[in-house]
C-alpha positions as CSV (number, residue, x, y, z in Angstrom):
1,R,75.6,127.6,104.8
2,L,77.0,124.9,102.7
3,G,76.1,126.9,99.6
4,I,78.3,129.7,100.7
5,L,81.2,127.4,101.3
6,D,80.6,125.6,98.0
7,N,80.7,129.0,96.3
8,I,84.0,129.9,98.0
9,V,85.6,126.6,97.0
10,K,84.4,126.9,93.4
11,S,85.4,130.6,93.0
12,E,88.5,131.8,91.3
13,G,91.3,131.4,93.8
14,G,89.2,129.3,96.1
15,V,89.6,129.1,99.8
16,K,93.1,130.5,99.8
17,K,92.0,133.7,98.1
18,Y,89.0,134.0,100.3
19,M,91.1,133.7,103.5
20,C,93.8,136.1,102.2
21,D,91.1,138.7,101.4
22,A,89.5,138.2,104.8
23,Y,92.8,138.6,106.7
24,R,93.6,141.7,104.6
25,L,90.4,143.2,105.8
26,L,91.3,142.5,109.4
27,I,94.1,145.0,109.1
28,S,93.0,147.4,106.4
29,S,89.2,147.9,106.6
30,P,88.1,151.3,108.0
31,K,86.3,149.5,110.9
32,A,89.5,147.6,111.8
33,I,91.7,150.7,111.6
34,E,89.2,152.5,113.9
35,G,89.3,149.6,116.3
36,Y,93.1,149.5,116.5
37,K,93.1,153.3,117.0
38,Q,90.7,152.9,119.9
39,I,92.9,150.3,121.5
40,F,96.1,152.3,121.2
41,N,94.3,155.4,122.5
42,M,93.1,153.4,125.5
43,L,96.7,152.2,126.2
44,I,98.3,155.7,125.6
45,N,95.8,157.4,127.9
46,N,96.0,154.9,130.7
47,V,96.9,157.4,133.4
48,N,96.0,155.0,136.2
49,N,98.4,152.3,134.9
50,E,95.5,149.8,134.7
51,G,96.0,146.4,133.3
52,Y,94.0,145.3,130.3
53,L,92.8,141.8,129.3
54,I,92.6,141.1,125.5
55,H,91.0,137.8,124.6
56,C,89.1,135.8,122.1
57,T,88.4,132.2,121.4
58,Q,91.6,131.3,119.6
59,G,93.8,134.4,119.9
60,K,95.0,134.2,116.4
61,D,93.0,136.6,114.3
62,R,92.0,140.1,115.6
63,T,93.5,139.4,119.0
64,G,96.7,138.2,117.5
65,I,96.9,141.2,115.2
66,V,96.3,143.6,118.2
67,L,99.0,141.9,120.3
68,Y,101.4,141.9,117.3
69,L,100.8,145.7,116.8
70,V,101.2,146.5,120.5
71,L,104.3,144.3,121.0
72,S,106.0,145.5,117.8
73,S,105.3,149.2,118.8
74,L,107.1,148.5,122.1
75,G,110.1,147.3,120.2
76,V,109.7,143.5,120.6
77,S,111.3,141.7,117.7
78,E,109.1,139.8,115.2
79,E,111.1,136.7,116.0
80,K,110.1,137.0,119.7
81,I,106.5,137.8,118.9
82,R,106.2,134.7,116.8
83,K,107.4,132.6,119.7
84,I,104.7,133.9,122.0
């Protein structure tokens, strides 16, 4: 494991580039896009008005992106979303 981290640190762009690339994939990879589509389809087709729980360990990566997408699609301002 330390070898992988060492390679990232020593690579061109280092950790910052690695993290930027990773976050870019969280929103643009085919698997991510399909997952977001499934979530929106679930919400749109919620004929029983059921509540949903979205969670993860920290709530900042995939969960945070999902909540941002849902809230922004409902018209919540970016400023208010950032305060949540």
